[in-house]
C-alpha positions as CSV (number, residue, x, y, z in Angstrom):
1,M,-122.4,-16.8,-78.4
2,K,-118.8,-17.5,-77.1
3,K,-118.3,-13.7,-76.5
4,F,-121.9,-13.4,-74.8
5,L,-121.0,-16.4,-72.5
6,K,-117.8,-15.1,-71.4
7,Q,-119.7,-11.7,-70.7
8,T,-122.1,-13.5,-68.6
9,I,-119.6,-15.5,-66.7
10,W,-117.6,-12.3,-66.1
11,I,-120.5,-10.8,-64.5
12,S,-121.5,-13.7,-62.2
13,L,-118.0,-14.1,-61.4
14,I,-118.2,-9.9,-60.1
15,C,-121.6,-10.4,-58.5
16,F,-120.5,-13.3,-56.7
17,Y,-117.1,-11.7,-55.1
18,F,-119.2,-8.5,-54.1
19,F,-121.9,-11.0,-52.4
20,Q,-119.3,-12.5,-50.8
21,I,-117.7,-9.4,-49.1
22,E,-121.0,-8.3,-47.8
23,I,-121.5,-11.8,-46.4
24,V,-117.9,-11.7,-44.6
25,R,-118.6,-7.9,-43.5
26,A,-122.1,-9.0,-42.0
27,I,-120.2,-11.9,-40.4
28,V,-117.0,-10.0,-39.0
29,P,-117.4,-6.5,-37.3
30,Y,-115.8,-3.4,-38.8
31,Y,-112.8,-2.1,-36.3
32,Y,-111.5,1.5,-36.3
33,F,-108.0,1.8,-35.8
34,P,-106.8,5.1,-34.6
35,T,-103.8,6.7,-36.2
36,I,-100.7,7.7,-34.0
37,K,-101.8,11.4,-34.8
38,N,-105.3,11.0,-33.4
39,L,-104.0,9.4,-30.4
40,Q,-101.5,12.1,-29.7
41,R,-104.7,14.6,-30.3
42,Q,-106.8,12.7,-27.8
43,S,-104.0,12.5,-24.8
44,L,-103.4,16.4,-25.4
45,Y,-107.2,16.8,-25.1
46,I,-107.4,14.7,-21.9
47,G,-104.4,16.5,-20.5
48,K,-105.9,19.7,-21.0
49,N,-109.0,18.3,-19.5
50,A,-106.8,17.1,-16.1
51,Y,-105.3,20.7,-16.0
52,Q,-108.7,22.3,-15.8
53,L,-109.7,19.7,-13.0
54,L,-106.5,20.5,-10.9
55,Y,-107.2,24.3,-11.6
56,F,-110.9,23.7,-10.0
57,G,-109.2,21.8,-7.0
58,Q,-110.4,18.2,-8.2
59,Y,-107.1,16.8,-7.4
60,E,-107.6,13.1,-7.4
61,D,-109.6,13.3,-11.0
62,S,-107.1,15.3,-12.4
63,L,-104.2,12.5,-11.3
64,N,-106.2,9.9,-12.7
65,L,-106.8,11.7,-15.7
66,A,-103.1,12.8,-16.5
67,K,-101.9,9.1,-16.0
68,L,-104.4,8.4,-18.4
69,A,-102.9,10.8,-20.9
70,V,-99.4,9.8,-20.3
71,K,-100.2,6.1,-20.9
72,I,-101.5,7.0,-24.3
73,N,-98.7,9.3,-25.4
74,A,-95.6,9.0,-23.4
75,K,-93.2,10.8,-25.6
76,D,-95.3,14.5,-24.9
77,E,-93.1,16.2,-22.1
78,K,-96.1,18.6,-21.8
79,L,-98.2,15.8,-20.6
80,W,-95.5,14.9,-17.8
81,L,-95.3,18.3,-16.5
82,I,-99.1,18.0,-16.1
83,L,-98.9,14.7,-14.6
84,A,-96.2,16.2,-12.0
85,E,-98.3,19.2,-11.2
86,A,-101.3,16.8,-10.3
87,Q,-99.1,14.5,-8.4
88,I,-98.0,17.7,-6.2
89,A,-101.3,18.6,-5.8
90,N,-101.9,15.3,-4.2
91,K,-98.4,15.5,-2.1
92,K,-97.2,12.4,-4.2
93,F,-93.5,14.5,-4.5
94,K,-91.2,11.3,-5.1
95,N,-93.5,10.5,-8.0
96,A,-93.4,14.0,-9.3
97,L,-90.0,13.9,-9.5
98,N,-89.8,11.1,-11.6
99,S,-92.4,12.4,-13.6
100,L,-90.3,15.4,-14.4
101,N,-87.1,13.5,-14.9
102,K,-89.2,12.1,-17.8
103,A,-90.0,15.3,-19.0
104,E,-86.5,16.4,-18.9
105,Q,-85.3,13.3,-20.6
106,L,-87.8,14.4,-24.0
107,N,-87.0,18.0,-23.7
108,S,-84.0,19.5,-21.4
109,N,-85.1,23.1,-22.9
110,I,-88.0,23.9,-20.5
111,S,-87.7,26.2,-17.6
112,E,-90.6,24.8,-16.2
113,I,-89.3,21.7,-15.5
114,Y,-86.7,23.1,-12.9
115,F,-89.0,25.4,-11.5
116,A,-91.2,22.9,-10.7
117,K,-88.3,20.5,-9.3
118,S,-87.4,23.4,-7.0
119,N,-90.8,23.6,-5.9
120,I,-90.9,20.2,-4.6
121,Y,-87.4,20.2,-3.1
122,L,-88.4,23.3,-0.8
123,K,-91.6,21.2,0.1
124,I,-89.2,18.4,1.4
125,S,-86.5,21.0,2.6
126,Q,-83.8,20.1,0.5
127,Q,-82.9,23.7,-0.2
128,T,-79.5,23.1,-1.9
129,K,-81.2,20.8,-4.9
130,A,-84.0,23.3,-5.0
131,K,-81.3,26.1,-5.5
132,R,-79.5,24.4,-8.1
133,A,-83.0,23.7,-10.0
134,L,-83.8,27.1,-9.9
135,E,-80.6,28.1,-11.4
136,K,-80.7,25.7,-14.2
137,G,-84.3,27.2,-15.0
138,I,-83.0,30.5,-14.8
139,K,-80.5,30.1,-17.3
140,I,-82.8,29.0,-19.6
141,E,-85.5,31.6,-18.8
142,P,-83.2,34.7,-17.5
143,N,-86.3,36.9,-17.2
144,N,-88.4,35.1,-14.9
145,H,-89.0,37.7,-12.4
146,K,-90.8,34.9,-9.8
147,A,-87.9,32.7,-10.2
148,I,-85.4,35.1,-9.2
149,F,-87.2,36.2,-6.4
150,Q,-87.6,32.5,-5.1
151,L,-84.2,32.3,-5.4
152,G,-83.6,35.0,-3.5
153,N,-85.9,33.6,-0.6
154,I,-83.2,30.4,-0.6
155,L,-80.7,32.8,0.0
156,L,-82.6,34.7,2.7
157,M,-83.3,31.4,4.5
158,E,-79.1,30.9,4.5
159,K,-79.0,34.2,5.9
160,N,-76.9,35.7,2.8
161,Y,-78.8,38.6,3.4
162,L,-76.7,40.6,0.5
163,G,-76.9,38.0,-2.1
164,A,-80.9,38.0,-1.5
165,I,-81.0,41.5,-1.9
166,K,-79.4,41.6,-5.1
167,L,-81.6,38.9,-6.4
168,F,-84.7,41.1,-5.2
169,D,-83.4,43.9,-6.9
170,K,-82.8,42.3,-10.1
171,S,-86.4,40.8,-9.7
172,I,-87.9,44.4,-9.4
173,K,-85.9,45.7,-12.3
174,I,-88.0,43.1,-14.2
175,K,-91.2,44.1,-12.8
176,P,-91.0,47.4,-10.9
177,D,-94.7,46.8,-9.1
178,F,-93.5,43.4,-7.6
179,W,-94.2,44.2,-3.9
180,Q,-93.7,41.0,-2.5
181,A,-89.8,41.4,-3.6
182,I,-90.0,45.1,-2.3
183,N,-91.2,43.4,0.7
184,N,-88.3,40.8,1.3
185,Q,-86.0,43.7,0.6
186,G,-87.3,45.0,3.9
187,L,-86.9,41.5,5.8
188,A,-83.1,41.3,4.6
189,Y,-82.1,45.1,5.7
190,F,-83.6,44.3,9.0
191,E,-81.6,41.5,9.9
192,R,-78.3,43.6,8.6
193,N,-79.8,46.3,11.1
194,N,-80.2,49.0,8.6
195,I,-83.7,50.1,9.9
196,N,-84.1,53.2,7.6
197,L,-83.6,51.0,4.4
198,S,-86.3,48.4,5.6
199,I,-88.4,51.2,6.6
200,K,-88.1,52.6,3.3
201,F,-88.5,49.3,1.5
202,F,-91.8,48.5,3.6
203,E,-93.2,51.8,2.7
204,S,-92.4,51.3,-0.9
205,A,-94.1,47.8,-0.7
206,I,-97.3,49.1,0.7
207,S,-97.8,51.8,-1.7
208,I,-98.2,49.3,-4.1
209,E,-100.1,46.6,-2.0
210,E,-101.3,47.5,1.5
211,N,-100.7,43.8,2.5
212,A,-100.7,42.9,5.9
213,E,-97.0,41.8,5.9
214,P,-95.4,45.2,5.1
215,L,-97.8,47.1,7.5
216,L,-96.8,44.7,10.3
217,G,-93.3,44.8,9.0
218,L,-93.1,48.8,9.2
219,A,-95.2,48.7,12.6
220,S,-92.1,47.0,13.8
221,C,-89.8,49.0,12.4
222,I,-90.9,52.5,14.0
223,N,-92.1,51.0,17.0
224,D,-89.5,52.6,19.3
225,H,-89.7,56.0,17.4
226,D,-93.6,56.4,16.8
227,N,-95.4,54.1,18.8
228,K,-99.0,55.7,18.3
229,L,-98.4,54.9,14.2
230,A,-97.0,51.7,14.9
231,I,-99.9,50.4,17.1
232,Q,-102.3,51.6,14.1
233,L,-100.5,49.8,11.7
234,A,-100.5,46.9,13.5
235,K,-104.1,46.7,13.9
236,K,-104.5,47.3,10.4
237,A,-102.3,44.4,9.5
238,L,-104.3,41.6,12.0
239,A,-107.4,43.1,10.5
240,K,-106.3,42.1,7.2
241,D,-104.5,38.9,7.9
242,P,-104.8,37.7,11.9
243,K,-102.5,34.7,10.9
244,Y,-99.4,37.2,10.9
245,V,-100.1,37.3,14.8
246,N,-98.6,33.8,15.0
247,F,-94.8,33.6,15.3
248,E,-94.4,30.5,13.1
249,F,-96.4,31.7,10.5
250,R,-94.2,34.9,10.0
251,K,-91.2,32.3,10.2
252,E,-92.8,30.6,7.1
253,Q,-92.7,34.1,5.4
254,L,-88.9,34.4,6.1
255,W,-89.2,36.7,8.8
256,G,-85.6,36.8,10.6
257,E,-85.0,36.3,13.8
258,K,-84.1,40.1,14.7
259,L,-87.7,41.3,13.1
260,Q,-89.4,38.3,14.8
261,A,-88.3,39.4,18.2
262,T,-89.1,42.9,17.8
263,T,-92.5,42.3,16.4
264,E,-93.2,39.9,19.5
265,I,-92.2,42.9,21.5
266,L,-94.8,45.0,19.7
267,L,-97.5,42.7,19.9
268,Q,-97.5,42.6,23.6
269,N,-98.1,46.3,24.0
270,E,-101.2,46.3,26.0
271,Q,-103.3,48.7,23.1
272,L,-103.1,45.8,20.9
273,K,-104.2,43.0,23.5
274,K,-107.8,43.0,21.8
275,D,-106.4,42.8,18.1
276,V,-104.4,40.0,19.3
277,I,-106.8,37.9,21.0
278,L,-109.4,38.5,18.2
279,A,-106.8,37.4,15.7
280,K,-106.0,34.4,17.5
281,S,-109.6,33.3,17.8
282,K,-110.0,33.7,14.0
283,I,-107.0,31.7,13.3
284,S,-108.8,28.7,15.6
285,E,-111.9,29.2,14.1
286,S,-110.8,28.7,10.4
287,S,-108.3,25.6,11.4
């Protein structure tokens, strides 16, 4: 009997215990506290969405998502890079540089950080800083043909034509069909008064990509000794991209003073009058 009584009391206590837990659960709601790993996964997912929005041109939404991703996980350099890209797209250059500095503090061995910094410095006309940033990035990623090309472009802006030519050549050795670097060798050689080499590189660029820039560059080179072909090439160039009729646009594409002067003479040719007027009207319509 005593034994039976003990068992009865024990069972009653157990039942009471579980009953009380159910009452407590009914009163106090159950909360889910995510783990650090789950938060990190969520931040990466948000970061990827921000990058996709950036790709589709939804810059403001991309920026808001990227900010959220960084708030959730401020220790992932990839998220700071995405935030910086969104800030660049929204023309918040100072904020973008701060984000890139944060990424660099977390991991200084990512070439994209320095390439992005260089891009910003060029946008705000700080060429020396842009050059240093590119050089840092290239040390990490020495075979990045685009970064080497961009460094060559900075030397072209500085009128260091031989230095630019060497870098363009290095870029082409990594990627032989990189017509932009071949074209820019043509730009550099023209400023050094080596018209024959300039012609050679413009022709080589055209053989890869029949782009308006090398077409007009070649037209300017041969205008003195083959005016008929020069007119044909110029017409084709302006039809492909009317913006090349504009002096300032060509300047943005790093055309030097000598090539600019020669091109202005070519575009004043009576046979190109209609093409020049049409190109300028197209620019006005699109602006």
